[in-house]
N, C-alpha and C positions, 0 to 999 in steps of 0.2 A: 639648439633644442633644450639645453639645460634650463634656460630661463623660463621656457614654456612649462616644463615639468614643475618647476618651483612654484610658478604662479598658480597652476592648477591645484597643486597640493595646498597652497595657502588658501585658495577659495574653498577647498574641501574642509579645511580646519575651521574656517570662519563661518561658513554657511551650513555645513552638515554636522560637524562636531560641535560648533558653537563655542569654540575656545575663546578665551579673553584675548584682547589685542596684545597684551603684554606677553602671553604665552606664544601667540602667533609670531610676534617679533623675534622671540628667542629661536623658534624653529627656522625662520627665514634667515637669521644671522648665521646659524650653524651651517645651513645649506650653501649660502653664498660664500662662506669662508672656504669650504672644501672645494667648491667650484673654482674659486680663484686660485687655490693652491695647486690642484691637480690638472686643471685645464684639459679635461677629458670628458667625453660623453658619459653621462651617468649610466646609460645602458651598458656601456663597455667596461665599467669599473670592475676590478677584480678584488678578491680578498687581499691580495698583496698590496694593491693600491690603498685600500682602507687602512691596512696595518702601517703602511708608510706614513700616511697622514696622521694616524694616532701617535706614532713615534715622534713625529715632529711636534705635535701638540704637547706631548709629555715634557718637552724641554722647558716650557714656560707656563703651562696650565696645571691646575690642581686636578686631583682624581675626580672631584665632583664635576668639574667642567667637562672632563673627558667622558665620564659616565653619561652626562646629559647629552653630549654630542652623539655618542653611540645610540642613545635612545631616540634622538631626533632622526638619525639616519635609518634606523630600523623601521620607524613609523613611515618614513618617506618611501622606502623600498617596498613596504607592505602595500602602500597606496599604488605604486607603480605596477606591482603584480596584479592587484585587484582590477586595475584598468587596462590590463593586457599590454602594457608597454614593454614588459620584460617577463621572462619566466625563470630568471636566475637572480638570486639574492646574495650578494657578496657579504652580507652581515650575518648570515645564518649561524655560523660558528664563532663569531666574534663575541668575546665575553667582556662585559664591563668590569672595570677595576673596582675593588671594594672601596667604599667611601666611609670615612670616619664621620659619623653623625654627631654634629655638635649640639649640645644642649642649648636651646634658645635662651636669650637673655630675658629676665623678668624684673619688674620693679617691685620693691617692697610695698607693703600697704601704706606705709608712711610717705613714700615717694609718690604713690598714686594720689594720695590725698593732697599733697603739695601741688601736684600737676593740675588737679581739678579745681583748686582754690583760686579761681581767676577773678581779678578785680573787674567788675562789670561797669565800664565807663562809656562804651560806645557800641554801635551795632556789630562790629567785628568781634568784640569781646563776647557778646552774647552768642554769636555764631561759633566761636572757638569753644566756648563752654559747652554748647550743645553737641558739637562734634566729638569732643573728648569724653563727655559723659556717655554718649551713645556707644563709642568704641569700647569703653570699659564695661558698660552695662551689658553689651550684647556680643562682644568678641568678633566684630566685623573685620574683614580684610579691608585694607585701604581702598582697593578697587571697588569693593562692594559699597563702601561709604560714599565715594564720590559719584557713583552711579544711581544713588537713591533719588527718587522723586518725592514730592510732597504726598502723592497718592499712596506711597509705600508705608507711610506712618499712620498708625491708628492710635491716636492719643487717648481716645475714649476707653479702649480696652488695653492700652499700654502694650502694643505689639508693633513689630516692624517686619515687613516682608522683604526678604533679601533674595537676590538672584546671584548665586555663587558660581563656581567653576562649572563650565558646561551648561550654563543657564539653569542650573538646578535651583528650584525654589525652596526656601525654608521660612518658617515663621518663628521669630525669636521674641521672647518677652522683654519689656523694658522695665528697669527699676524706677522708683519714684523720682530719683534725682534726674535721670535722663528724661523722663516724661515731662517734668516741670521745665527743665532747660529747653527742650524742644518746643514746648508750648509757648514759652516766652519768645523764643527766636522766631518761630513761624508766624505768630500773630502780630508781633510788634516790631521786629527788626529785619526779617528777611525782605519784606516789601520795600524797605529803604535801600537795599543793596542793588536793585535793578538800575540800570543806566538808561538805555533807550528801548531795548526789546526784552520783554519778559520771557522766561522759560520755566519749565516745570522741575528743574533740578532742585533738590533740597538745599544743598550747600553751594553758595555762590562766592566767587572771588571778588576782588576790588574793582573788576571790570564789569561785574554783573553777570558773568558767565559761570559755567560749571567749574567747581573747584577741581584742581588737578592734583595728581599724586605728588608732584614736586612742590606745589603750593601748600599742601597739607604738611609735608615733611618740613618745609621751611618754617611754617607756623609752629609745629610741634617743637622743633629745636629752639626756637626763639623763646617759647614759654618755659621750656626746661631750663634754659640758661638763666632766665629771670628768677626762677624758683631755686636756683642753686643745685639742681639735680645733675650730678656728674656721672651717673650710671650710663653705660652704653645704651643709646636709645634710637629706635627706628619706628616707623608707623606700625610694624608688626609687634612691637614690644607690648603695647596695650592688649593686643589679642592674646599673646602668651601669658601676660599677667592675669587677664580675665580667667583663662583656663586653669592656671596654677592655683589661684586663690580659691576658685570653686572646689578644686580637688582637695585643697588643704582643709576646707571646712565641711568635707564629707559628701560632696556630690559624686555620683557614680560615673564611671568612665563612659558608659553608653550614652548617658544624658549629655555629657560634655561633647561627645562625638557629634550628636545631633545638633547641638547649639552651634558648633564650629562649622558644621557642614562637611566633615571629613567623610569620604566614601569608604575608607578603610580604618578600622579601629586601631590598627597598628600605628597609624600616624598620630593618633591621640595618646597612645601609650607612652610617648616620650615625656609627657608631663608627670608620669609617675616617677620617672628618674629624677626630675627636678625636685619634686617634693621629698623624695628620699634623701637627696643631696642636702636639702634645707634642714631636714630632720637631723642628719648627721652633724651638720654645722652647728645647729642649736645645741645638740647633745654635748659636743666638745666645748662649746662656749659657756654653757650654763650648769652642766653637771659638776658637782664638787670634785669628782675624780676623773672628769672627762678630758682634762688637758694633758 
């Protein structure tokens, strides 16, 4: 029965909650792991069973992973209760461990300029230029980037329509650099990337299909290496850099929250810690008595 419960829960997340496939995979992985470890009907699990599993996890996993696992299980048991599969919840008094929130890595403005200074020799260069300019211009998540269609971009008004977490829609402005790069790519280079069958996705891979997360990350790392950028880099780094640089130049936190699509401003507030850390670093580096 456990597999049935998991599949129903996954359908609920996908079709009713409209979670991203990446988030859904995370929930499914957490549930399959506890199912394999305990080998016991979910309906019959006790608080002691859950604690035993968490103790086992703590031997090899971080507090962040344990906290996420507990969150997954709480959501799952809430689903089971709503659907009358059980009226007891073994997670009720289970408390998640405190997690240390790491400050996200950001690129300096100089590093961003290096990354965006792409030599435009072929269709893929124009695609890469458009992707990176768009990421830095609008603070997209990589999942949002790869799911964009040509209909989501309004070049006349320099706007992009984004469907974020939970399919929440937001409209974000494009700067002139991103607008120009997208215009060149869409008009002159994207049509050449199709192989046999056309599709509506904005960014295409070398097979003419939708760009993948892995494909974007591979492209990003390749460009960073060519530019001699040695900072720790991931697809999310451009999003973090977008927010940090906006805050640095005076944008208010509420506006940044809207642009990033954060449902809770406390998530956005982490960028104030980054800018404070940068200020302190600059003080000690440049003030005559700061060292």
